[in-house]
C-alpha positions in Angstrom: 0.0 -0.3 0.4 2.8 2.3 0.8 5.0 1.6 -2.0 2.0 1.9 -4.0 0.2 5.0 -3.1 4.9 6.2 -3.2 4.5 5.7 -7.2 1.4 7.8 -7.4 2.7 10.6 -5.5 6.4 10.5 -7.3 3.9 10.6 -10.9 2.3 13.3 -9.5 4.6 15.0 -8.9 6.1 15.1 -12.2 2.7 15.8 -13.4 2.5 19.6 -11.7 6.4 20.1 -13.2 5.3 19.3 -16.2 1.7 20.5 -16.6 2.6 24.2 -14.4 5.7 24.3 -18.0 3.5 23.7 -20.7 1.0 26.8 -19.0 1.3 30.4 -20.3 2.0 32.5 -17.8 -0.4 35.6 -17.4 1.1 38.7 -16.5 5.0 38.5 -18.4 6.5 41.5 -17.5 6.7 43.0 -14.3 5.3 46.3 -16.2 1.6 44.7 -15.7 2.1 43.9 -12.8 2.3 47.7 -10.9 -1.0 48.7 -13.0 1.5 49.5 -16.9 -0.3 47.5 -19.3 -3.8 47.8 -19.2 -4.3 45.5 -16.0 -7.1 45.6 -13.9 -6.1 43.1 -10.8 -2.4 43.1 -9.8 -1.8 39.6 -10.9 -3.5 40.3 -14.3 -7.7 38.8 -14.6 -8.0 35.3 -14.6 -10.9 34.8 -17.4 -11.9 31.2 -17.8 -10.4 28.1 -16.7 -8.3 26.2 -18.9 -8.7 23.2 -18.9 -5.1 22.9 -17.6 -5.6 25.3 -15.2 -8.5 22.7 -14.3 -5.9 19.1 -14.9 -3.2 20.9 -12.9 -6.1 21.5 -9.3 -6.6 17.8 -9.8 -3.6 16.8 -10.1 -2.3 19.0 -7.6 -4.7 17.7 -5.3 -4.2 14.7 -5.6 -0.5 15.5 -4.6 -2.2 16.5 -1.0 -4.4 13.5 -0.9 -0.9 11.5 -1.2 1.4 13.7 0.7 -1.3 13.1 3.5 -2.0 9.4 3.2 1.5 9.2 3.1 2.6 11.1 6.9 0.0 8.9 8.4 1.3 5.8 7.2 4.6 6.4 7.7 3.9 8.3 11.0 3.6 4.0 12.3 6.6 2.8 11.5 9.0 6.4 12.3 12.5 5.1 14.2 15.5 7.1 14.6 18.9 7.1 13.4 20.0 8.0 16.1 22.2 4.4 18.0 21.3 4.1 21.1 24.8 3.8 23.5 24.4 0.5 26.0 23.5 0.8 28.7 26.4 2.4 31.3 26.6 0.0 34.4 27.6 1.1 37.8 30.4 -0.4 39.3 28.4 -1.5 42.8 29.6 0.0 45.9 30.5 -1.5 48.7 28.9 -2.3 51.7 29.1 0.3 54.8 30.9 -1.1 57.6 28.7 -2.7 60.0 25.3 -3.5 58.1 24.2 -7.4 58.0 25.1 -8.0 54.2 29.0 -6.3 55.5 31.6 -9.1 55.8 33.0 -9.1 59.2 36.4 -7.3 59.6 38.8 -9.6 59.5 42.3 -8.7 61.6 45.9 -9.3 60.5 47.1 -12.2 62.0 49.6 -11.4 64.3 53.8 -11.2 63.4 55.5 -12.5 66.0 
């Protein structure tokens, strides 16, 4: 399922790139953005939607849906790429003298 979604996602990515590059630009020169060339809006008039514009919208929706789906499905399989260090062993401290688990002190043998 994830592999199929990934393939669809990549194909939609390339399709968006291709379709956007095929479309004609609106307000091609910088003068139209500042009121020159009879422009009524900042980015030019929208006009009627073209077939390429409608296809771009559909592909963008599919791309967004596959993005969300992959994010949700990928969250279950996430793991850290940082390897954890092995646990550090703490050296055992000797028991305090006089405690029940402490060994009885030994006296060295008297030398004669």
